mmCIF file of the C-alpha atoms, coordinates in Angstrom:
data_MODEL
# 
_entry.id   MODEL 
# 
loop_
_atom_site.group_PDB 
_atom_site.id 
_atom_site.type_symbol 
_atom_site.label_atom_id 
_atom_site.label_alt_id 
_atom_site.label_comp_id 
_atom_site.label_asym_id 
_atom_site.label_entity_id 
_atom_site.label_seq_id 
_atom_site.pdbx_PDB_ins_code 
_atom_site.Cartn_x 
_atom_site.Cartn_y 
_atom_site.Cartn_z 
_atom_site.occupancy 
_atom_site.B_iso_or_equiv 
_atom_site.pdbx_formal_charge 
_atom_site.auth_seq_id 
_atom_site.auth_comp_id 
_atom_site.auth_asym_id 
_atom_site.auth_atom_id 
_atom_site.pdbx_PDB_model_num 
ATOM 1   C CA . MET A 1 1   ? 6.907   27.719  -1.792  1.00 0.00 ? 1   MET A CA 1 
ATOM 2   C CA . ILE A 1 2   ? 9.494   29.263  -3.912  1.00 0.00 ? 2   ILE A CA 1 
ATOM 3   C CA . GLU A 1 3   ? 9.745   32.978  -3.991  1.00 0.00 ? 3   GLU A CA 1 
ATOM 4   C CA . ASN A 1 4   ? 9.694   33.599  -7.706  1.00 0.00 ? 4   ASN A CA 1 
ATOM 5   C CA . GLU A 1 5   ? 7.007   31.016  -8.372  1.00 0.00 ? 5   GLU A CA 1 
ATOM 6   C CA . PRO A 1 6   ? 4.448   33.391  -9.544  1.00 0.00 ? 6   PRO A CA 1 
ATOM 7   C CA . LYS A 1 7   ? 6.573   35.168  -11.482 1.00 0.00 ? 7   LYS A CA 1 
ATOM 8   C CA . PHE A 1 8   ? 7.968   31.976  -13.255 1.00 0.00 ? 8   PHE A CA 1 
ATOM 9   C CA . LEU A 1 9   ? 4.372   30.704  -13.775 1.00 0.00 ? 9   LEU A CA 1 
ATOM 10  C CA . GLY A 1 10  ? 3.300   34.106  -15.492 1.00 0.00 ? 10  GLY A CA 1 
ATOM 11  C CA . LYS A 1 11  ? 5.923   33.879  -17.671 1.00 0.00 ? 11  LYS A CA 1 
ATOM 12  C CA . VAL A 1 12  ? 5.523   30.146  -18.839 1.00 0.00 ? 12  VAL A CA 1 
ATOM 13  C CA . LYS A 1 13  ? 1.923   31.088  -19.221 1.00 0.00 ? 13  LYS A CA 1 
ATOM 14  C CA . SER A 1 14  ? 2.806   33.878  -21.361 1.00 0.00 ? 14  SER A CA 1 
ATOM 15  C CA . ILE A 1 15  ? 5.248   31.943  -23.494 1.00 0.00 ? 15  ILE A CA 1 
ATOM 16  C CA . PHE A 1 16  ? 2.532   29.323  -24.002 1.00 0.00 ? 16  PHE A CA 1 
ATOM 17  C CA . GLU A 1 17  ? -0.176  31.569  -25.136 1.00 0.00 ? 17  GLU A CA 1 
ATOM 18  C CA . GLN A 1 18  ? 2.362   33.035  -27.469 1.00 0.00 ? 18  GLN A CA 1 
ATOM 19  C CA . ALA A 1 19  ? 3.212   29.303  -28.736 1.00 0.00 ? 19  ALA A CA 1 
ATOM 20  C CA . VAL A 1 20  ? -0.528  28.853  -29.212 1.00 0.00 ? 20  VAL A CA 1 
ATOM 21  C CA . MET A 1 21  ? -0.880  31.835  -31.107 1.00 0.00 ? 21  MET A CA 1 
ATOM 22  C CA . ASP A 1 22  ? 2.017   31.335  -33.634 1.00 0.00 ? 22  ASP A CA 1 
ATOM 23  C CA . LEU A 1 23  ? 0.324   27.854  -34.659 1.00 0.00 ? 23  LEU A CA 1 
ATOM 24  C CA . ASP A 1 24  ? -0.379  27.723  -38.418 1.00 0.00 ? 24  ASP A CA 1 
ATOM 25  C CA . ALA A 1 25  ? -3.873  27.515  -39.763 1.00 0.00 ? 25  ALA A CA 1 
ATOM 26  C CA . THR A 1 26  ? -3.294  23.354  -40.841 1.00 0.00 ? 26  THR A CA 1 
ATOM 27  C CA . THR A 1 27  ? -1.935  22.844  -37.360 1.00 0.00 ? 27  THR A CA 1 
ATOM 28  C CA . VAL A 1 28  ? -5.117  24.440  -35.570 1.00 0.00 ? 28  VAL A CA 1 
ATOM 29  C CA . SER A 1 29  ? -7.840  22.600  -38.151 1.00 0.00 ? 29  SER A CA 1 
ATOM 30  C CA . ARG A 1 30  ? -6.074  19.197  -37.072 1.00 0.00 ? 30  ARG A CA 1 
ATOM 31  C CA . LEU A 1 31  ? -6.446  19.794  -33.540 1.00 0.00 ? 31  LEU A CA 1 
ATOM 32  C CA . ARG A 1 32  ? -10.093 21.000  -34.136 1.00 0.00 ? 32  ARG A CA 1 
ATOM 33  C CA . ILE A 1 33  ? -10.776 17.721  -36.117 1.00 0.00 ? 33  ILE A CA 1 
ATOM 34  C CA . ALA A 1 34  ? -8.947  15.616  -33.472 1.00 0.00 ? 34  ALA A CA 1 
ATOM 35  C CA . ARG A 1 35  ? -10.892 17.188  -30.664 1.00 0.00 ? 35  ARG A CA 1 
ATOM 36  C CA . ARG A 1 36  ? -14.271 16.819  -32.415 1.00 0.00 ? 36  ARG A CA 1 
ATOM 37  C CA . GLN A 1 37  ? -13.682 13.155  -33.004 1.00 0.00 ? 37  GLN A CA 1 
ATOM 38  C CA . ALA A 1 38  ? -12.518 12.818  -29.581 1.00 0.00 ? 38  ALA A CA 1 
ATOM 39  C CA . LEU A 1 39  ? -15.990 14.176  -28.165 1.00 0.00 ? 39  LEU A CA 1 
ATOM 40  C CA . GLU A 1 40  ? -18.028 12.478  -30.647 1.00 0.00 ? 40  GLU A CA 1 
ATOM 41  C CA . ASN A 1 41  ? -16.452 8.920   -29.858 1.00 0.00 ? 41  ASN A CA 1 
ATOM 42  C CA . ARG A 1 42  ? -17.022 9.761   -26.171 1.00 0.00 ? 42  ARG A CA 1 
ATOM 43  C CA . LEU A 1 43  ? -20.879 10.466  -26.923 1.00 0.00 ? 43  LEU A CA 1 
ATOM 44  C CA . ASN A 1 44  ? -21.125 7.700   -29.151 1.00 0.00 ? 44  ASN A CA 1 
ATOM 45  C CA . LYS A 1 45  ? -19.672 4.941   -26.513 1.00 0.00 ? 45  LYS A CA 1 
ATOM 46  C CA . ARG A 1 46  ? -22.324 2.921   -24.662 1.00 0.00 ? 46  ARG A CA 1 
ATOM 47  C CA . VAL A 1 47  ? -21.662 2.780   -21.201 1.00 0.00 ? 47  VAL A CA 1 
ATOM 48  C CA . ARG A 1 48  ? -21.825 -0.970  -20.093 1.00 0.00 ? 48  ARG A CA 1 
ATOM 49  C CA . LYS A 1 49  ? -23.360 -1.171  -16.706 1.00 0.00 ? 49  LYS A CA 1 
ATOM 50  C CA . GLN A 1 50  ? -22.117 -3.834  -14.389 1.00 0.00 ? 50  GLN A CA 1 
ATOM 51  C CA . PRO A 1 51  ? -24.477 -6.087  -12.889 1.00 0.00 ? 51  PRO A CA 1 
ATOM 52  C CA . ILE A 1 52  ? -25.795 -5.179  -9.299  1.00 0.00 ? 52  ILE A CA 1 
ATOM 53  C CA . TRP A 1 53  ? -24.548 -8.265  -7.622  1.00 0.00 ? 53  TRP A CA 1 
ATOM 54  C CA . LEU A 1 54  ? -21.161 -7.310  -8.461  1.00 0.00 ? 54  LEU A CA 1 
ATOM 55  C CA . LEU A 1 55  ? -21.269 -4.109  -6.062  1.00 0.00 ? 55  LEU A CA 1 
ATOM 56  C CA . PRO A 1 56  ? -20.893 -5.939  -2.709  1.00 0.00 ? 56  PRO A CA 1 
ATOM 57  C CA . LEU A 1 57  ? -18.776 -8.824  -4.006  1.00 0.00 ? 57  LEU A CA 1 
ATOM 58  C CA . GLY A 1 58  ? -15.460 -6.682  -3.330  1.00 0.00 ? 58  GLY A CA 1 
ATOM 59  C CA . GLY A 1 59  ? -16.533 -5.743  0.100   1.00 0.00 ? 59  GLY A CA 1 
ATOM 60  C CA . ILE A 1 60  ? -17.256 -9.837  0.740   1.00 0.00 ? 60  ILE A CA 1 
ATOM 61  C CA . ALA A 1 61  ? -13.870 -10.307 -0.530  1.00 0.00 ? 61  ALA A CA 1 
ATOM 62  C CA . ALA A 1 62  ? -12.108 -7.943  1.624   1.00 0.00 ? 62  ALA A CA 1 
ATOM 63  C CA . ALA A 1 63  ? -13.827 -8.953  4.695   1.00 0.00 ? 63  ALA A CA 1 
ATOM 64  C CA . GLY A 1 64  ? -12.913 -12.693 3.851   1.00 0.00 ? 64  GLY A CA 1 
ATOM 65  C CA . ILE A 1 65  ? -9.295  -11.868 3.734   1.00 0.00 ? 65  ILE A CA 1 
ATOM 66  C CA . VAL A 1 66  ? -9.406  -10.063 7.287   1.00 0.00 ? 66  VAL A CA 1 
ATOM 67  C CA . ILE A 1 67  ? -11.120 -12.857 8.521   1.00 0.00 ? 67  ILE A CA 1 
ATOM 68  C CA . ALA A 1 68  ? -8.587  -15.135 7.418   1.00 0.00 ? 68  ALA A CA 1 
ATOM 69  C CA . VAL A 1 69  ? -5.419  -13.121 8.064   1.00 0.00 ? 69  VAL A CA 1 
ATOM 70  C CA . ALA A 1 70  ? -6.945  -12.751 11.773  1.00 0.00 ? 70  ALA A CA 1 
ATOM 71  C CA . GLY A 1 71  ? -7.545  -16.318 11.996  1.00 0.00 ? 71  GLY A CA 1 
ATOM 72  C CA . LEU A 1 72  ? -4.005  -17.060 11.002  1.00 0.00 ? 72  LEU A CA 1 
ATOM 73  C CA . PHE A 1 73  ? -2.630  -14.401 13.337  1.00 0.00 ? 73  PHE A CA 1 
ATOM 74  C CA . TRP A 1 74  ? -4.341  -15.479 16.299  1.00 0.00 ? 74  TRP A CA 1 
ATOM 75  C CA . LEU A 1 75  ? -4.360  -19.228 15.826  1.00 0.00 ? 75  LEU A CA 1 
ATOM 76  C CA . GLY A 1 76  ? -0.786  -19.313 14.323  1.00 0.00 ? 76  GLY A CA 1 
ATOM 77  C CA . SER A 1 77  ? 0.920   -18.964 17.605  1.00 0.00 ? 77  SER A CA 1 
ATOM 78  C CA . PRO A 1 78  ? 2.626   -22.176 18.417  1.00 0.00 ? 78  PRO A CA 1 
ATOM 79  C CA . ASN A 1 79  ? 2.752   -21.493 22.591  1.00 0.00 ? 79  ASN A CA 1 
ATOM 80  C CA . GLY A 1 80  ? -0.955  -20.508 22.680  1.00 0.00 ? 80  GLY A CA 1 
ATOM 81  C CA . LEU A 1 81  ? -0.128  -16.609 23.486  1.00 0.00 ? 81  LEU A CA 1 
ATOM 82  C CA . PRO A 1 82  ? -0.958  -13.626 21.356  1.00 0.00 ? 82  PRO A CA 1 
ATOM 83  C CA . PRO A 1 83  ? 1.665   -12.924 19.076  1.00 0.00 ? 83  PRO A CA 1 
ATOM 84  C CA . TRP A 1 84  ? 2.567   -9.604  20.938  1.00 0.00 ? 84  TRP A CA 1 
ATOM 85  C CA . GLN A 1 85  ? 3.214   -11.533 24.148  1.00 0.00 ? 85  GLN A CA 1 
ATOM 86  C CA . ALA A 1 86  ? 5.492   -13.996 22.554  1.00 0.00 ? 86  ALA A CA 1 
ATOM 87  C CA . SER A 1 87  ? 7.464   -10.651 21.209  1.00 0.00 ? 87  SER A CA 1 
ATOM 88  C CA . VAL A 1 88  ? 7.401   -9.133  24.772  1.00 0.00 ? 88  VAL A CA 1 
ATOM 89  C CA . ASP A 1 89  ? 9.217   -12.369 26.022  1.00 0.00 ? 89  ASP A CA 1 
ATOM 90  C CA . ASP A 1 90  ? 11.900  -12.335 23.241  1.00 0.00 ? 90  ASP A CA 1 
ATOM 91  C CA . ILE A 1 91  ? 12.418  -8.600  24.121  1.00 0.00 ? 91  ILE A CA 1 
ATOM 92  C CA . GLU A 1 92  ? 13.114  -9.433  27.611  1.00 0.00 ? 92  GLU A CA 1 
ATOM 93  C CA . LEU A 1 93  ? 15.681  -12.249 26.646  1.00 0.00 ? 93  LEU A CA 1 
ATOM 94  C CA . LEU A 1 94  ? 17.277  -9.945  24.290  1.00 0.00 ? 94  LEU A CA 1 
ATOM 95  C CA . MET A 1 95  ? 17.855  -7.355  27.110  1.00 0.00 ? 95  MET A CA 1 
ATOM 96  C CA . ALA A 1 96  ? 18.746  -9.564  29.917  1.00 0.00 ? 96  ALA A CA 1 
ATOM 97  C CA . ARG A 1 97  ? 22.244  -8.910  31.299  1.00 0.00 ? 97  ARG A CA 1 
ATOM 98  C CA . GLU A 1 98  ? 23.038  -12.775 31.342  1.00 0.00 ? 98  GLU A CA 1 
ATOM 99  C CA . ASN A 1 99  ? 25.818  -14.109 28.914  1.00 0.00 ? 99  ASN A CA 1 
ATOM 100 C CA . PRO A 1 100 ? 24.017  -14.842 25.651  1.00 0.00 ? 100 PRO A CA 1 
ATOM 101 C CA . ASP A 1 101 ? 25.996  -18.202 25.809  1.00 0.00 ? 101 ASP A CA 1 
ATOM 102 C CA . PHE A 1 102 ? 23.663  -19.196 28.560  1.00 0.00 ? 102 PHE A CA 1 
ATOM 103 C CA . PHE A 1 103 ? 20.700  -19.132 26.456  1.00 0.00 ? 103 PHE A CA 1 
ATOM 104 C CA . ALA A 1 104 ? 22.410  -21.543 23.954  1.00 0.00 ? 104 ALA A CA 1 
ATOM 105 C CA . ASP A 1 105 ? 22.627  -24.430 26.336  1.00 0.00 ? 105 ASP A CA 1 
ATOM 106 C CA . LEU A 1 106 ? 19.035  -23.482 27.766  1.00 0.00 ? 106 LEU A CA 1 
ATOM 107 C CA . ASP A 1 107 ? 18.030  -27.208 27.116  1.00 0.00 ? 107 ASP A CA 1 
ATOM 108 C CA . PHE A 1 108 ? 20.734  -28.763 28.808  1.00 0.00 ? 108 PHE A CA 1 
ATOM 109 C CA . PHE A 1 109 ? 20.184  -26.366 32.062  1.00 0.00 ? 109 PHE A CA 1 
ATOM 110 C CA . ALA A 1 110 ? 16.472  -27.317 32.034  1.00 0.00 ? 110 ALA A CA 1 
ATOM 111 C CA . TRP A 1 111 ? 17.746  -31.263 31.792  1.00 0.00 ? 111 TRP A CA 1 
ATOM 112 C CA . LEU A 1 112 ? 20.062  -30.712 34.577  1.00 0.00 ? 112 LEU A CA 1 
ATOM 113 C CA . ASP A 1 113 ? 17.719  -28.924 36.857  1.00 0.00 ? 113 ASP A CA 1 
ATOM 114 C CA . ASN A 1 114 ? 14.986  -31.916 36.096  1.00 0.00 ? 114 ASN A CA 1 
ATOM 115 C CA . SER A 1 115 ? 17.745  -34.585 36.925  1.00 0.00 ? 115 SER A CA 1 
ATOM 116 C CA . ASP A 1 116 ? 18.556  -32.773 40.360  1.00 0.00 ? 116 ASP A CA 1 
ATOM 117 C CA . SER A 1 117 ? 15.383  -32.558 41.558  1.00 0.00 ? 117 SER A CA 1 
ATOM 118 C CA . SER A 1 118 ? 14.690  -36.374 40.702  1.00 0.00 ? 118 SER A CA 1 
# 
């Protein structure tokens, strides 16, 4: 909070009140008429009620979206593991001390291992 804030707010309020007091009669009259018209418009405006069946529609839509996203999240993993498990494996690869070029030829090494065991 600013140290001089109460002093500043008091000064602003006094300037505002002085400006209101200095308004001419025509402006005050126009402001009163505009206020009265706004109040009358608000009172005369009919409130349109929405059908009761629309109330749970938003909740049903939100639940459907959550179910769809959860289904895509759980079933969308290509290796059948939960997505966070796959990301843990990726972190292990990134933190490995081996040369990153080793991982570029990983298919070759897997083929080489299979051919040696045959």
